N, CA, C and O atoms as a MOPAC input file, in Angstrom:
PM7 MOZYME 1SCF
protein

 N     -1.65100 1    12.07100 1     4.83200 1
 C     -1.09200 1    10.54200 1     5.32200 1
 C     -0.84800 1     9.28000 1     4.40000 1
 O     -1.35100 1     9.16100 1     3.28300 1
 N     -0.02800 1     8.36200 1     4.99200 1
 C      0.65300 1     7.23000 1     4.31000 1
 C     -0.21900 1     6.18300 1     4.72800 1
 O     -0.95200 1     6.33700 1     5.70500 1
 N     -0.19800 1     5.28400 1     4.16100 1
 C     -0.35900 1     4.12700 1     4.54500 1
 C      0.94200 1     2.78600 1     4.18900 1
 O      1.82000 1     2.82100 1     3.32700 1
 N      0.65100 1     1.70600 1     5.18200 1
 C      1.92500 1     0.95100 1     4.96400 1
 C      2.06900 1     0.43700 1     3.47600 1
 O      2.89200 1    -0.43300 1     3.19400 1
 N      1.50600 1     0.82400 1     2.84300 1
 C      1.98200 1     0.42700 1     0.92800 1
 C      2.83700 1     1.57600 1     0.47200 1
 O      3.46900 1     1.59100 1    -0.58400 1
 N      2.79600 1     2.53400 1     1.36600 1
 C      3.40700 1     3.75000 1     0.81500 1
 C      2.61900 1     4.46000 1    -0.51800 1
 O      3.07400 1     4.78300 1    -1.61600 1
 N      0.99100 1     4.58500 1     0.14800 1
 C      0.30300 1     5.33700 1    -0.53900 1
 C     -0.48700 1     6.71700 1     0.49000 1
 O     -1.18600 1     6.52300 1     1.48400 1
 N     -0.12300 1     8.07200 1    -0.10100 1
 C     -1.02900 1     9.19000 1     0.19300 1
 C     -2.07800 1     9.54700 1     0.50400 1
 O     -2.43200 1     9.97300 1    -0.59500 1
 N     -3.03300 1     9.75500 1     1.24200 1
 C     -4.13900 1     9.63100 1     1.29200 1
 C     -4.83300 1    11.23900 1     1.37900 1
 O     -4.30900 1    11.86500 1     2.30100 1
 N     -5.66700 1    11.87500 1     0.78600 1
 C     -5.53500 1    13.19800 1     0.89700 1
 C     -7.27000 1    13.31100 1     1.00500 1
 O     -8.05700 1    12.64300 1     0.33400 1
 N     -7.62800 1    14.35300 1     2.04800 1
 C     -8.80000 1    14.52200 1     2.43100 1
 C     -8.94800 1    16.25600 1     2.03600 1
 O     -8.18000 1    17.15600 1     2.37500 1
 N    -10.41500 1    16.37100 1     1.07300 1
 C    -10.67300 1    17.93400 1     0.41000 1
 C    -11.59400 1    18.06300 1     0.93800 1
 O    -12.35400 1    17.10600 1     1.08800 1
 N    -11.99500 1    19.79100 1     1.61600 1
 C    -13.37800 1    20.05300 1     2.23500 1
 C    -14.73000 1    20.02800 1     1.02300 1
 O    -15.93000 1    19.83300 1     1.21600 1
 N    -13.87200 1    20.34900 1    -0.44300 1
 C    -14.73700 1    20.74600 1    -1.11800 1
 C    -14.67300 1    19.83100 1    -2.42500 1
 O    -13.59800 1    19.23300 1    -2.48000 1
 N    -15.39200 1    19.60200 1    -3.32000 1
 C    -15.45200 1    18.90500 1    -4.61600 1
 C    -14.29500 1    19.71000 1    -5.17600 1
 O    -13.17500 1    19.23900 1    -5.37500 1
 N    -14.65700 1    20.96900 1    -5.41600 1
 C    -13.95400 1    21.63700 1    -6.79200 1
 C    -11.90500 1    21.89100 1    -5.85400 1
 O    -10.90400 1    21.94700 1    -6.56800 1
 N    -11.83500 1    21.98000 1    -4.44600 1
 C    -10.64100 1    21.80900 1    -3.98700 1
 C     -9.48700 1    20.33400 1    -5.03100 1
 O     -8.44300 1    20.28300 1    -5.68100 1
 N    -10.61800 1    19.39000 1    -4.55700 1
 C    -10.20400 1    18.20400 1    -5.12100 1
 C    -10.18600 1    18.06900 1    -6.60000 1
 O     -9.39100 1    17.34400 1    -7.19800 1
 N    -11.37200 1    19.01500 1    -7.32800 1
 C    -11.00000 1    18.70400 1    -8.54100 1
 C     -9.54800 1    19.61000 1    -9.12200 1
 O     -8.80900 1    19.34600 1   -10.06900 1
 N     -9.50900 1    20.59800 1    -8.27200 1
 C     -8.47300 1    21.52500 1    -9.06200 1
 C     -7.06100 1    20.87600 1    -8.89300 1
 O     -6.23800 1    20.90500 1    -9.80700 1
 N     -6.79300 1    20.23400 1    -7.56800 1
 C     -5.88100 1    19.29900 1    -7.35900 1
 C     -5.37500 1    18.64000 1    -8.28900 1
 O     -4.28700 1    18.75100 1    -8.85400 1
 N     -6.45600 1    17.74300 1    -8.46800 1
 C     -6.50200 1    16.46900 1    -9.47200 1
 C     -6.10500 1    16.90500 1   -11.06200 1
 O     -5.38600 1    16.19100 1   -11.76200 1
 N     -6.54900 1    17.89100 1   -11.41600 1
 C     -6.41800 1    19.28400 1   -13.08100 1
 C     -5.06900 1    19.76400 1   -12.96500 1
 O     -4.09900 1    19.23000 1   -13.50200 1
 N     -5.04000 1    20.87100 1   -12.18900 1
 C     -3.69800 1    21.42700 1   -11.82700 1
 C     -2.04300 1    20.39900 1   -11.77500 1
 O     -0.84800 1    20.57000 1   -12.01600 1
 N     -2.41600 1    19.96400 1   -11.58300 1
 C     -0.86800 1    18.73900 1   -11.61000 1
 C      0.15300 1    18.88000 1   -13.09600 1
 O     -0.10800 1    19.45300 1   -14.15500 1
 N      1.36600 1    18.12700 1   -12.68500 1
 C      1.73100 1    17.39600 1   -11.70300 1
 C      2.25700 1    18.18300 1   -10.90700 1
 O      2.67300 1    19.25300 1   -11.35000 1
 N      2.42800 1    17.78200 1    -9.08300 1
 C      3.02100 1    18.66500 1    -7.93300 1
 C      4.17000 1    18.01700 1    -7.71700 1
 O      4.36700 1    16.84700 1    -8.04400 1
 N      4.85700 1    18.64100 1    -7.24100 1
 C      6.50400 1    18.34900 1    -6.60900 1
 C      6.21300 1    18.73300 1    -5.36200 1
 O      5.38900 1    19.63300 1    -5.19700 1
 N      6.85500 1    18.09900 1    -4.24800 1
 C      7.06900 1    17.99500 1    -3.08300 1
 C      8.78300 1    17.40200 1    -2.60300 1
 O      9.06700 1    16.23000 1    -2.35600 1
 N      9.82600 1    18.69900 1    -2.56800 1
 C     10.82100 1    18.32800 1    -2.29300 1
 C     11.21600 1    17.90400 1    -3.26500 1
 O     11.40900 1    16.69000 1    -3.19900 1
 N     11.50600 1    18.47400 1    -4.45200 1
 C     11.76000 1    18.31100 1    -6.04800 1
 C     11.55100 1    16.42400 1    -6.31200 1
 O     12.24300 1    15.56100 1    -6.85200 1
 N     10.60600 1    16.43200 1    -5.80700 1
 C      9.77900 1    14.85600 1    -6.29900 1
 C      8.37400 1    15.07400 1    -6.48400 1
 O      7.55000 1    15.48300 1    -5.66700 1
 N      8.14100 1    14.54500 1    -8.38200 1
 C      6.92900 1    14.46300 1    -8.97900 1
 C      5.91600 1    13.81400 1    -7.88300 1
 O      6.32000 1    12.73400 1    -7.45200 1
 N      4.80300 1    14.21700 1    -7.40400 1
 C      4.03000 1    13.64200 1    -6.86000 1
 C      3.06700 1    13.42500 1    -7.93800 1
 O      2.88000 1    14.40100 1    -8.66500 1
 N      2.35800 1    12.26300 1    -8.22300 1
 C      1.09500 1    12.02300 1    -9.38600 1
 C     -0.14900 1    12.04000 1    -8.78000 1
 O     -0.20800 1    11.05200 1    -8.04900 1
 N     -1.46500 1    12.86900 1    -8.71400 1
 C     -2.49800 1    12.41000 1    -7.76700 1
 C     -3.89800 1    11.99100 1    -8.89800 1
 O     -4.38400 1    12.68200 1    -9.79300 1
 N     -4.22700 1    10.77700 1    -8.49300 1
 C     -5.20000 1     9.84400 1    -9.16500 1
 C     -6.28300 1    10.06500 1    -7.89900 1
 O     -6.14000 1    10.16200 1    -6.68000 1
 N     -7.41500 1    10.09500 1    -8.78800 1
 C     -8.81800 1     9.80900 1    -8.00700 1
 C     -9.25500 1     7.84200 1    -7.79200 1
 O     -9.70300 1     7.08500 1    -8.65300 1
 N     -8.97300 1     7.59600 1    -6.62900 1
 C     -9.42800 1     6.25500 1    -5.74300 1
 C    -10.23100 1     5.80800 1    -6.74500 1
 O    -10.97000 1     6.50100 1    -7.44300 1
 N    -10.11100 1     4.94200 1    -6.78400 1
 C    -11.23500 1     3.83400 1    -8.16700 1
 C    -12.26200 1     3.34600 1    -7.27000 1
 O    -13.42900 1     3.48400 1    -7.63500 1
 N    -12.00900 1     2.77900 1    -6.11500 1
 C    -12.58900 1     2.07700 1    -5.32400 1
 C    -12.15900 1     0.71600 1    -5.21700 1
 O    -12.81000 1    -0.12600 1    -4.59700 1
 N    -11.24200 1     0.51300 1    -5.71600 1
 C    -10.57000 1    -1.05800 1    -5.53300 1
 C    -10.26400 1    -1.46000 1    -4.13600 1
 O    -10.57800 1    -0.47300 1    -3.47100 1
 N     -9.82800 1    -2.36000 1    -3.35100 1
 C     -9.60700 1    -2.48100 1    -2.19000 1
 C     -8.36300 1    -2.36100 1    -2.07200 1
 O     -7.57000 1    -2.95400 1    -2.80500 1
 N     -7.94300 1    -1.37700 1    -0.89600 1
 C     -6.55700 1    -1.32000 1    -0.62800 1
 C     -5.45200 1    -2.33800 1    -0.54800 1
 O     -4.23600 1    -2.16600 1    -0.63100 1
 N     -6.13600 1    -3.42000 1    -0.36900 1
 C     -5.02500 1    -4.67600 1     0.12700 1
 C     -4.65100 1    -5.48500 1    -0.79300 1
 O     -3.76300 1    -6.31300 1    -0.58600 1
 N     -5.35700 1    -5.34900 1    -2.10100 1
 C     -4.92700 1    -5.18500 1    -3.57900 1
 C     -3.67400 1    -5.17000 1    -4.35000 1
 O     -3.14800 1    -5.91600 1    -5.17600 1
 N     -3.29400 1    -3.70200 1    -3.60400 1
 C     -1.75800 1    -3.05300 1    -4.01200 1
 C     -0.85700 1    -3.27900 1    -3.30700 1
 O     -1.08200 1    -3.31600 1    -2.09700 1
 N      0.35100 1    -3.48800 1    -3.75200 1
 C      1.22900 1    -3.37900 1    -3.83400 1
 C      2.49900 1    -2.49000 1    -3.79400 1
 O      2.95300 1    -1.99600 1    -4.82600 1
 N      2.93400 1    -2.34100 1    -2.85200 1
 C      4.15500 1    -1.39700 1    -2.69100 1
 C      5.33400 1    -1.89500 1    -4.10900 1
 O      5.35600 1    -3.09600 1    -4.37600 1
 N      6.07700 1    -1.11900 1    -4.78100 1
 C      6.80500 1    -1.03800 1    -5.27300 1
 C      8.05100 1    -0.73600 1    -4.64900 1
 O      8.20000 1     0.14700 1    -3.80400 1
 N      9.26500 1    -1.76100 1    -5.24400 1
 C     10.67800 1    -1.38700 1    -4.12600 1
 C     11.38800 1    -1.14200 1    -4.91000 1
 O     12.53800 1    -0.81100 1    -4.62100 1

């Protein structure tokens, strides 16, 4: 799922699955590198979309 600021959100069934995705990257989607980072808890309203 992507929000209005262009951030994608992923939900994992297990912590192990999430850890694997975070540790085994970087990932590519349609030849575009996707860098995954665990959300730090900072309010999403404080993030700005880069243009």
